[in-house]
Phi, psi and omega in degrees: 000132178288169167294319190287329178289323176295318182288325186288328190273337180257113179315315185288315172298320181294324183294316176297320179298315175303323178297318183298325184280322179213148177296156172304139177059038183211133172266004185262134175303154176300158188299325190284333177282325179291321194254333180263332187248304186305315181296338185239353177264326184267168193260124183238119176295160175309135183052019181284156183230144169225117185295154190295317184283002178281154183255116172256100176261074182247133180256160173291340184290337175233172184271146168229123177234140169237114180291172182303130171066018172276169185218124172258123185274176178309143165071013178273147178242126174235127198223115172248024182299331183241351179201166178285154174234103186244126187240135186274201176273147177061033177251139184244119178259109198288169183310141177061018182276159170241123182239122170237132182286170001275133187213128184244108182246132190282201176267143180064028184277150171228118176256124184278203196276153171058043168267143181245129177225112186222112177279009190245139170221157176257151176285153176214009190289330183271111183286345186272351186234130185290143185306333179287350183254356191260027166091164178254146175244114189244138182213123177304122171270125181245122171237109182298180181293150168064028177283139168237124179245118187287164190302151181059029175278162184226126178247125183269166180306137169084000185274144176237117180268119178288167189300141173051040170268163181236128178253118186291153183309144173077006181286150161244110187263122183245346191225155174306150180237114181295156180303153184051047177219161183245129186236155175196160180103179180218110347298159187282136178239163181283121175262324183219160176213144175273127178270107185280346177289315184268345177067046182214150168276123184243124182290135177266000000 
């Protein structure tokens, strides 16, 4: 058994380990994690950029990967506390967006402003316990290559967005989106699909 496995299996050691990583009642890593661990532990691709005002709540217990020539814009929050956050090459995470793992974002993906992507949910079933105390329920979000997500959209846990699909601004995506389609609304539904035979986008 490795040291990490031993810590995870022992409740007291696990509690102590979490306290070392983040202060009580806080979801942001301690300063020494942010400045002494994150810059050297996680993977940053060639010519990638993270704006100074972006907030990286990334811990060494999960992966954070930013691909070549990718950009995380100002006022964005990235959190891998409960799941890996992997961002591909030539991808832009727009101003003020929030990305909470587990999330796998492909290459040449474009997120506009204030997009919320969260692979995390809280339990709510026990009415005698506040939802924030009922534990986490995580489902991987997969965003394939060449996806464009419009401003103020929400992508919920467990959703897969197919290659070259478009999410209209202000949409709430609760189900998988097929490749080469346009979706919009709350909940989002398919508005257009690409007809490869006629080589045109068809409105449904």
